[in-house]
C-alpha positions, 0 to 999 in steps of 0.5 A: 462445494461450488455455488454459481452466483447466477443460482443465487441471484446477484442481489441475494448473493450481495446480501448474504455476504453482509450477513453477520458482518456488522455492516450494511451494503451502502453502495452510496454511503451518506457521510454524516461525519463532520470534518475535512474529507478525502477520497482514494480510488484504486483499481487492481487487475488480475494478471497485472496486480495479482496472481491467484496462483499464489494469493489466497482470495482472503489475503487479496481482499484484506490487502485490497482494502488496506491498498485504497485506505493507505493514501487516506491515512497518509493524508492524516485522515481516518478512513470511515468508508470503503466501496468495492465493485468486483468484475467477476468472470464465470470461473469464480463462484459465490464461495470465491467472492465469500473468501475475498469478502472476509478479508475485506471485512476483517481489514474494515473492522480492524481499522474502525470503518463505519460504512461498507459497499459492494457491488458484483458485476460480470467480466469477460477476463478474470477478476477486476477490483475497483475500490474507493475510500473515504476518510475524515479529519477534524478541521482543527487538525487539518488547519495545523498541517503546515506547508512543506518546506526546506529541511523537513525531515522524511520519516519512514514507518517501517522496513522496505524491500521484503515484499519485493523479495517475497513476490520474486520467490513466489514467481520463482516457485510458480515457474518451478511447480509448472515445471515439475508439479511439485509443491515447493517448501516455502518454510524459510521464507515466511517473513518476506512472503508475509510481507507480500501476501499479508501486509499490515498498517498499524491502527494508530498511524494517524492517531499518534501524530495527532495525540502528540501534536505533531502535524506532517506537512505531507505523506505518502503510501509506499506501494511502488518503491521508495523511489516513486514516493520521493519523486511524487514528493518532490513533484507535489512539494516543489522541493528536492529530496535527499534520501540517505542510502545508510538510513533506509531500513532493511530486514536481515531476511531481505538481504539473505533472500536478495543475495539468493536471488542475485538482487540488490536489496537497495534496488528492491527498496527503491523500485519494489512494491507493496511495502505498505509503509508510509513516508511522512515529512515533518518539520525539523523543529519536531526532531526531538519529539520524533527521536523520543516518541517515534522511535520505531520510525526511521528519519532517512532524509530531508527536503532540500532546495529545488535545484538539489533534484531527487537523489540518494546520497551514499556514505561517501557523499555522492548524489545519485539521481532517483528514477522509478517506473512511469517517470521516464518516457520509453523510447520507441524502438527503430522498428516501430 
């Protein structure tokens, strides 16, 4: 069944999407929560940030909601509101939007959001997703957050590189399908595909810090590779960053798929994306607490004096500068 949105009307279609969700449409929510507030804004473009050939719309809605909430969690705030604006071309029907919205509301319920907003707009080209999220934290907690300092520990919440491998598998099989028309067998890639299509954020990512009275000096949502997060950390803190190569956690499946594709797994971790993990810098004085109560986190490095730069340290002690897309100007060609 395919229902054109124009046959329902935009406002009626939007109201129908909220039926039974437990939320009301608050395009401009008036937040009454007391505390320190942060906001996050993201935009996702079809053909650039996602491919609907292999991305189910329900997965995309869930993933998009987490994507905009990630920076809020990284700032040690709890998300309370997400607002979504969709730009839809004529090839999208009501049922498509319904699938997407089911993913958004699933993420909202999972992380205890109080406010959701949605607006539908026409688009000439494909699907455009614009999102904003608001998070709050008690002022007493925010006042405990220390300034970054030399030797702060860099803690990573989970393994990296799997999502990058999943994306490459999907792109490879898309090319194969376009040539042969045969449905691919992806059963042996379930782990890396799930990392890309259905990433997760643990519900207690903020509360376990505040419950243990461990206050990170900074936090970053890793969606464009560890290299990008390390460079942002250095730029914001004014310190150098040292990441130890042997400390970067990678799954066995990531190694297996990387070998199959001929990709260096460390390169995937440093330059890949969509891992949906976090790095937090924690005062070195809290090392024993991290080791005891955060055993599922990995200490992968530390802040350093500014002159140290942003480097990855090999087991032999060599220090290799970290680079990431968007941080180096592209030299124009001679023909330009």
